[in-house]
C-alpha positions as CSV (number, residue, x, y, z in Angstrom):
1,M,126.1,-20.8,-59.3
2,E,126.5,-18.2,-61.6
3,L,123.8,-15.9,-61.7
4,S,124.2,-14.3,-65.4
5,N,123.8,-18.2,-66.8
6,S,120.5,-18.9,-68.1
7,G,121.6,-22.4,-68.2
8,N,121.9,-22.5,-64.3
9,Y,118.1,-21.4,-64.0
10,V,117.3,-23.9,-67.2
11,I,118.5,-26.5,-65.4
12,S,117.4,-26.1,-62.3
13,S,113.5,-25.1,-62.9
14,K,113.6,-28.6,-65.5
15,I,115.0,-30.4,-62.0
16,Y,112.2,-29.0,-60.3
17,A,109.4,-30.0,-62.8
18,N,110.6,-33.1,-63.3
19,M,110.2,-34.1,-59.2
20,K,106.8,-32.6,-60.1
21,R,107.8,-29.4,-57.6
22,W,105.6,-26.5,-59.7
23,D,105.8,-24.2,-57.5
24,D,109.9,-24.1,-56.9
25,C,109.9,-24.6,-61.0
26,A,108.0,-21.6,-61.4
27,K,110.4,-19.8,-59.1
28,M,113.4,-20.7,-60.6
29,R,111.4,-18.8,-64.1
30,V,110.2,-15.8,-61.8
31,L,114.4,-15.4,-60.2
32,M,115.9,-15.3,-63.5
33,R,113.5,-12.6,-65.0
34,Q,113.9,-10.7,-62.2
35,C,117.9,-11.1,-62.7
36,G,117.2,-10.0,-66.1
37,V,118.7,-13.0,-66.8
38,S,117.1,-14.1,-70.2
39,K,117.3,-18.3,-72.0
40,T,119.4,-18.3,-75.1
41,P,117.6,-20.3,-77.8
42,G,118.9,-23.0,-78.7
43,C,121.0,-23.5,-82.2
44,S,121.2,-26.5,-84.7
45,W,123.3,-27.2,-87.8
46,I,122.5,-29.5,-90.1
47,A,124.1,-31.0,-94.2
48,I,121.4,-30.8,-97.0
49,G,123.2,-32.3,-100.3
50,A,126.6,-29.9,-99.9
51,R,124.9,-27.1,-97.6
52,V,125.6,-26.7,-94.4
53,H,122.0,-25.1,-92.8
54,E,121.3,-23.4,-89.2
55,F,118.1,-22.9,-87.6
56,H,117.0,-21.9,-83.9
57,V,114.5,-23.1,-81.9
58,G,110.7,-21.6,-83.1
59,D,112.5,-21.1,-86.7
60,S,109.6,-21.5,-88.3
61,L,111.0,-18.7,-91.7
62,H,113.7,-21.4,-93.0
63,H,112.4,-22.6,-96.0
64,H,114.3,-26.3,-95.8
65,L,112.1,-26.9,-91.8
66,V,109.9,-29.0,-93.3
67,I,112.5,-31.4,-95.0
68,I,115.1,-31.4,-92.3
69,Y,112.3,-32.5,-89.7
70,Q,111.3,-35.1,-92.0
71,L,115.1,-36.5,-92.1
72,L,115.4,-35.8,-88.5
73,N,112.7,-38.2,-87.8
74,E,113.7,-40.7,-90.1
75,E,117.2,-41.4,-88.7
76,M,116.1,-41.3,-85.0
77,K,113.6,-43.9,-85.8
78,R,115.9,-46.2,-87.5
79,E,118.2,-45.3,-84.3
80,G,115.7,-46.5,-82.7
81,Y,115.0,-43.8,-80.7
82,V,111.8,-43.0,-78.7
83,P,110.9,-39.5,-76.9
84,K,110.6,-39.7,-73.5
85,T,107.4,-37.9,-73.1
86,D,106.2,-39.1,-69.5
87,C,108.3,-35.4,-67.8
88,I,106.6,-33.0,-69.6
């Protein structure tokens, strides 16, 4: 396992969480902190008109954020997407 790759810790933690192994899930996050590894924030791009906008997870400063989420929700519903929330 690549000890400096945050993705490995996050995926392992999510696998444990999905299996309801909460202690192991928490241990992965603690191990990540102990090793000084921080998670790379998620980033997305979306085109509105002729402009491409970039935003990050938790980004509340982007002035088009409400419009972006509305467009994404509408498009996802149109495509038949139903979120899986049983593992959250």
